[in-house]
C-alpha positions in Angstrom: 0.0 0.0 0.3 1.0 3.8 -1.2 2.6 5.2 1.8 0.4 8.5 1.5 0.6 10.2 4.5 4.3 10.8 7.3 2.7 11.3 10.8 -0.9 9.9 11.5 -2.7 11.0 15.1 -4.7 10.1 16.5 -7.3 11.5 19.6 -9.8 14.0 20.6 -9.8 17.4 20.1 -11.4 19.9 22.4 -13.1 23.7 21.0 -10.8 26.1 23.4 -12.9 29.0 25.0 -10.3 31.5 26.6 -10.2 35.2 27.7 -8.4 37.8 26.5 -5.3 39.3 27.1 -4.8 37.3 30.9 -8.3 37.7 32.9 -10.1 35.6 34.2 -13.2 34.2 32.9 -15.7 35.7 35.3 -14.4 39.5 34.6 -14.2 38.7 30.3 -17.1 39.9 28.4 -15.0 38.2 25.2 -14.0 35.3 24.2 -10.8 33.5 21.9 -11.6 30.5 20.4 -8.8 27.6 19.8 -8.3 24.2 19.3 -7.0 22.0 22.6 -6.1 17.9 21.3 -2.1 16.8 21.5 -2.7 14.7 19.0 -4.1 17.7 16.4 -2.0 19.4 17.4 1.8 16.6 16.6 -0.6 16.7 13.4 -1.0 20.0 12.4 2.7 21.0 13.8 4.0 19.3 11.5 2.6 19.3 8.8 3.9 23.0 8.7 6.6 21.4 8.8 6.4 20.8 5.6 5.3 16.7 5.6 2.3 15.1 5.1 -0.6 14.6 8.2 -3.5 13.2 8.3 -5.1 13.4 11.6 -8.2 10.5 12.6 -10.8 11.3 15.7 -14.9 11.5 16.3 -17.2 14.4 16.9 -20.6 15.6 16.6 -21.6 17.4 13.2 -22.2 20.8 14.7 -20.2 24.3 14.3 -18.0 22.8 17.1 -17.2 19.8 14.9 -16.9 21.6 11.1 -14.7 23.7 13.5 -12.1 22.0 14.3 -12.8 20.1 11.0 -12.1 23.5 8.6 -8.9 24.6 11.4 -7.4 21.1 10.3 -8.0 21.9 6.6 -6.5 25.4 7.3 -3.2 23.8 8.4 -2.7 21.2 5.1 -3.4 17.7 7.9 -6.0 15.3 6.7 -9.5 15.4 8.1 -11.4 12.5 6.1 -11.3 10.0 8.4 -13.1 12.6 11.6 -16.1 11.0 11.5 -18.5 13.5 12.5 -21.7 12.0 13.3 -26.0 13.8 13.3 -26.0 15.5 16.9 -29.1 15.7 18.8 -29.4 19.4 19.4 -28.9 19.3 22.8 -26.0 16.7 23.9 -28.3 14.3 25.2 -27.4 11.7 22.7 -23.3 13.2 22.4 -21.5 16.4 22.0 -18.1 17.9 20.9 -15.7 18.6 24.3 -15.1 21.5 25.5 -12.4 23.4 27.7 -11.6 26.7 29.2 -7.8 27.9 29.6 -7.0 31.1 31.2 -3.4 32.7 30.4 -2.1 33.2 34.0 0.5 36.1 34.7 2.4 36.6 37.9 2.4 34.2 40.3 -0.6 32.2 38.9 -0.2 29.6 36.7 -2.9 28.8 33.7 -5.4 26.9 34.6 -7.7 25.1 32.3 -10.7 23.1 33.1 -12.5 20.3 30.0 -16.5 19.7 30.6 -15.6 16.5 28.0 -18.7 14.5 29.4 -19.8 12.0 27.5 -18.7 13.3 24.1 -18.7 11.1 20.8 -15.8 10.4 20.8 -16.0 8.9 24.4 -18.1 6.5 22.9 -15.7 5.3 20.4 -15.1 1.8 18.8 -12.1 0.9 16.8 -14.4 -1.1 14.3 -15.5 2.0 13.4 -11.9 3.0 11.7 -9.9 0.8 8.1 -6.8 0.6 10.9 -5.1 -1.9 8.3 -5.7 0.8 5.1 -5.6 4.4 7.9 -2.0 2.6 9.0 -1.1 0.9 6.2 -0.9 4.4 4.2 1.4 6.3 7.1 5.2 6.0 8.1 4.6 7.4 11.1 1.1 6.8 13.8 1.3 9.0 17.2 -1.7 9.0 20.2 -1.1 10.4 23.6 -1.8 9.8 27.5 -5.7 12.2 27.1 -7.0 10.2 24.7 -7.5 6.6 26.9 -8.1 8.2 29.9 -11.1 10.4 27.2 -13.1 6.3 28.2 -12.6 3.0 28.2 -14.0 2.8 24.3 -11.0 5.0 24.0 -8.5 3.2 25.6 -9.2 0.9 24.3 -8.8 1.6 20.7 -5.9 2.8 20.5 -3.8 0.5 22.6 -5.0 -1.8 19.1 -4.4 0.7 17.0 -0.9 0.3 18.4 -0.4 -3.3 18.6 -1.7 -3.5 15.4 0.7 -0.5 14.3 3.3 -2.4 15.5 2.2 -5.6 14.0 2.3 -3.5 10.6 6.0 -2.7 10.9 4.8 1.3 11.5 7.3 3.5 13.5 4.8 5.1 17.2 5.3 7.8 18.7 3.3 8.5 23.0 3.4 11.4 24.8 2.6 10.5 28.2 0.6 14.4 28.4 -0.8 13.0 32.4 -4.1 15.4 33.1 -4.7 13.9 36.5 -8.4 15.3 36.5 -8.9 12.4 34.1 -8.2 9.6 35.3 -5.6 9.1 38.1 -1.4 7.7 38.4 -2.9 3.5 38.9 -4.8 3.7 36.4 -1.9 5.6 34.1 -0.1 2.7 34.8 -1.8 0.7 35.0 -2.7 1.0 31.1 1.0 2.4 30.2 2.6 -0.5 30.8 0.6 -2.2 27.6 1.3 -0.2 24.8 4.7 1.0 25.7 5.7 -2.3 24.7 4.5 -1.6 20.8 5.8 2.5 21.5 8.4 3.2 19.6 9.5 7.0 20.2 8.2 8.4 23.9 7.9 12.4 25.2 7.6 12.4 29.4 8.8 14.1 32.5 10.8 11.9 34.9 7.8 11.7 37.2 5.7 10.6 34.5 8.4 7.0 34.1 7.6 7.0 38.2 4.8 7.8 38.5 3.5 6.4 34.9 5.4 3.4 34.9 6.4 2.9 38.2 10.3 3.4 36.9 12.7 3.3 40.6 15.7 5.0 40.1 19.0 4.4 41.9 21.6 7.3 43.2 19.6 9.6 43.0 17.4 12.2 45.0 16.4 16.0 45.2 20.2 17.2 45.4 20.7 15.3 42.1 20.6 17.8 39.0 17.0 17.4 37.2 19.0 15.9 34.6 21.0 13.9 36.3 17.8 12.1 37.2 15.7 12.6 34.2 18.7 10.4 32.6 19.0 8.0 35.2 15.0 7.6 34.1 14.9 7.5 30.5 18.4 4.9 30.9 16.2 2.9 33.0 13.3 3.6 30.5 14.9 2.0 27.7 16.7 -0.6 29.8 13.5 -1.7 31.0 11.8 -1.5 27.7 14.7 -1.6 24.6 11.9 -1.7 21.9 11.9 2.0 22.7 14.6 3.9 20.3 13.8 7.7 21.7 13.3 9.5 25.0 12.3 13.2 25.8 11.3 16.2 27.1 11.4 20.1 27.6 12.1 21.7 30.4 10.5 24.7 32.0 11.4 26.7 34.7 8.3 29.3 35.2 9.5 31.8 37.3 6.2 33.4 36.0 2.9 33.2 34.6 4.8 34.7 31.1 7.6 34.6 32.0 10.1 31.3 31.5 13.1 29.1 31.5 12.9 26.2 28.5 15.2 24.0 26.9 15.0 20.5 26.1 16.1 16.6 26.5 17.2 13.8 24.7 18.1 9.9 24.9 18.9 8.5 21.7 21.2 5.7 20.7 21.8 4.8 23.9 23.6 8.9 24.2 22.3 11.4 26.1 21.7 15.0 24.7 20.5 18.1 25.9 19.6 21.8 24.1 20.9 24.9 25.4 18.5 27.0 27.7 16.2 30.0 26.5 16.0 31.5 29.6 13.5 34.6 30.1 10.8 32.9 27.2 8.4 35.6 27.0 5.1 33.8 27.0 1.5 34.6 25.0 0.7 31.2 25.4 2.7 28.4 26.6 -0.4 25.8 26.2 1.6 23.3 23.3 5.0 23.8 23.5 6.2 21.0 25.1 3.7 19.3 21.7 5.8 20.9 19.9 9.0 19.5 21.3 7.7 16.1 20.5 6.3 16.5 17.1 10.3 18.5 16.5 11.6 15.2 17.3 9.2 12.8 15.5 10.0 15.4 12.3 13.7 14.4 13.3 13.2 11.2 13.0 11.0 10.6 9.4 13.5 13.2 7.3 16.9 12.9 9.7 17.8 15.9 8.9 19.1 16.7 12.4 20.7 14.2 14.0 21.8 13.7 16.8 22.6 17.2 19.2 21.1 18.8 16.9 18.1 16.5 16.8 17.5 17.8 20.3 18.7 21.9 19.2 15.7 22.0 16.7 12.7 21.2 18.5 14.4 23.6 21.7 14.5 26.4 19.7 10.8 25.3 17.5 9.1 25.2 21.0 10.6 28.1 22.5 9.0 30.2 19.6 5.8 28.6 20.0 5.5 30.9 23.3 4.8 33.5 21.9 1.9 32.3 19.8 -2.1 32.0 20.7 -3.0 28.8 21.6 -2.2 25.1 20.1 -0.6 25.6 17.0 3.2 26.8 17.0 3.1 29.7 14.2 7.2 29.4 14.0 8.2 27.9 11.1 10.6 26.2 10.6 13.7 28.6 9.2 12.9 31.0 12.1 13.9 28.0 14.7 17.0 26.8 12.6 17.7 30.2 12.3 17.6 31.2 16.3 19.1 26.9 16.9 21.7 28.8 15.7 21.6 31.5 17.2 19.5 34.8 16.3 18.0 37.2 18.5 14.9 38.9 18.4 16.6 42.2 16.4 14.8 43.1 13.3 14.4 41.0 10.1 14.2 42.7 7.4 
């Protein structure tokens, strides 16, 4: 079968509402709309970096479902297998999920509230899609930890799709993206341990490895450097699961709601790489920065354009730039990221 796509994402996307600026919802008299869904974030970012991508999901055929479909198409993501089922007019049968994000300032961080119960995606079934066709058309397949947390049906579908992808020789990725409001550590760990044997690249924090994979790391404590602890945890993950070829994450030091330090790390082919640190990154919206990092690593794994140290430098630069845009999709270009990773500053370009 012809490989029509470089990347296929599977997961739920919500319509996101945010007040203008840094106001709170109870102050707001107008909202800005965007989206919220890690797998569509990967697909959009990879498309903007020049790859052919597709996203598969399920929603309701009302303005919310069409908004998500149209936004994906604007970024050249193939949305042909985004199933839109009839809407009953009130959401009693099923609905599209939404979420509310406040962008923090000062000592107040971002807050995100989900309203996604009884969504069409939560009732998804594996046999609603022709997975052999979908996976046969792509080089890579990816999900995040948000997807299985939505419902048992979504969890089962994601697990079966990952297993089939592995059987068909499709490369796979999993970003932990843990949401404590959707499931607990025990549930996440039980599920993650089942699907990790089918994964080639994982994106996650040291905390993810410890709490969501049950990894125990010797020789480190709180006094150890964050980088050292992460490297030990990542190596332990690869030791326990030798199928994993790459591990990575963005590192954030949140000085305030609008000023963070940012850095990237990666364990690849048994070597540990650390990017330069971007100090005092000014923030328009930090949502989706981790997904930008994940997408950029996937881009390098697919294309081979950046290798070893350059892989993590490109991912860190690309995701640092994502902080300057509203919403979870990265509007920075590949050329801008390359310029920044090579030391380019913020002077006017003309």
